[in-house]
C-alpha positions in Angstrom: -50.7 22.0 -26.1 -48.4 19.0 -26.3 -45.3 19.6 -24.1 -42.7 16.8 -24.0 -45.2 14.3 -25.4 -44.7 13.8 -29.2 -41.2 12.2 -28.8 -42.9 9.3 -26.9 -45.6 8.6 -29.5 -45.6 6.3 -32.5 -48.8 7.5 -34.0 -47.8 11.0 -35.1 -50.1 11.0 -38.2 -53.1 10.1 -36.0 -52.2 12.6 -33.3 -52.1 15.5 -35.9 -55.3 14.2 -37.6 -57.0 14.5 -34.2 -55.5 17.9 -33.6 -56.6 19.1 -37.0 -60.1 17.7 -36.4 -60.5 19.5 -33.1 -58.7 22.7 -33.7 -60.6 25.8 -34.8 -59.7 27.5 -38.0 -56.6 29.7 -37.4 -56.2 28.0 -34.0 -52.8 27.5 -32.3 -51.0 24.3 -31.4 -48.1 24.7 -28.9 -45.6 21.9 -29.0 -42.5 21.3 -26.9 -40.1 18.6 -27.9 -36.4 18.0 -27.2 -34.1 18.6 -30.2 -31.8 15.9 -31.5 -29.2 18.5 -32.7 -28.5 20.3 -29.4 -24.9 21.1 -28.5 -24.7 18.4 -25.8 -25.9 15.7 -28.3 -23.2 16.8 -30.8 -20.6 16.1 -28.0 -22.2 12.7 -27.3 -22.1 11.8 -31.0 -18.5 12.9 -31.2 -17.6 10.4 -28.5 -19.7 7.6 -30.1 -22.6 7.9 -27.7 -26.4 8.0 -28.5 -28.1 11.4 -28.3 -30.1 11.7 -25.1 -33.4 11.9 -27.0 -33.0 8.6 -28.9 -31.2 6.2 -26.5 -32.3 2.6 -27.2 -33.5 1.9 -23.7 -35.4 5.2 -23.2 -39.1 5.9 -23.6 -38.4 8.1 -26.6 -39.4 6.6 -29.9 -38.6 9.5 -32.2 -36.3 12.5 -32.3 -37.0 16.0 -33.7 -35.1 18.8 -35.4 -36.4 22.3 -35.9 -37.2 22.0 -39.6 -38.4 18.4 -39.5 -41.8 18.9 -37.9 -43.0 21.8 -40.2 -41.8 19.7 -43.2 -43.9 16.7 -41.9 -46.9 18.9 -41.3 -46.7 20.4 -44.8 -46.4 17.0 -46.4 -49.4 15.6 -44.5 -51.6 18.7 -44.2 -50.5 21.0 -47.1 -51.1 24.7 -46.2 -52.7 23.6 -42.9 -50.0 24.5 -40.4 -47.1 27.0 -40.3 -44.4 27.6 -37.7 -45.0 31.0 -36.0 -42.0 30.8 -33.6 -39.5 28.4 -32.1 -37.1 28.7 -29.2 -34.8 26.9 -26.9 -34.0 26.6 -23.2 -31.1 25.6 -21.2 -29.8 22.1 -20.6 -29.5 21.1 -16.9 -26.0 19.6 -16.6 -24.3 22.8 -17.9 -23.7 25.9 -15.9 -26.2 28.7 -16.7 -23.9 30.8 -19.0 -22.8 27.9 -21.3 -26.3 26.4 -21.3 -27.8 29.7 -22.5 -25.1 30.1 -25.2 -25.6 26.5 -26.4 -29.4 26.7 -26.5 -29.9 30.3 -27.6 -33.6 30.9 -28.7 -34.3 31.3 -32.4 -37.5 32.7 -33.8 -38.5 32.5 -37.5 -41.8 32.7 -39.4 -43.1 30.8 -42.2 -46.4 30.5 -44.1 -49.4 32.8 -44.4 
């Protein structure tokens, strides 16, 4: 499990090499990362501001979008990983109803 970690790491290739080395066949990796294309980041970009995940002075060194990580894994480890599900959660500064609407969970399946 890597929750809110990968966006802080430069060595993504090495991290997934180690995950692949240690993970059992047909094992599961659970990853939690902030998305760069969330609704509040679109608003920030519209007003010429950096998205919260990639601000220059933050500890984040990379940003993620939903289809980027599976594409990276397929390029580096062909057929080795597939996305079983993805989802979203609310964003703190919004009231509960607008946050849930903006971060509605999405599930999709890919691979064998």
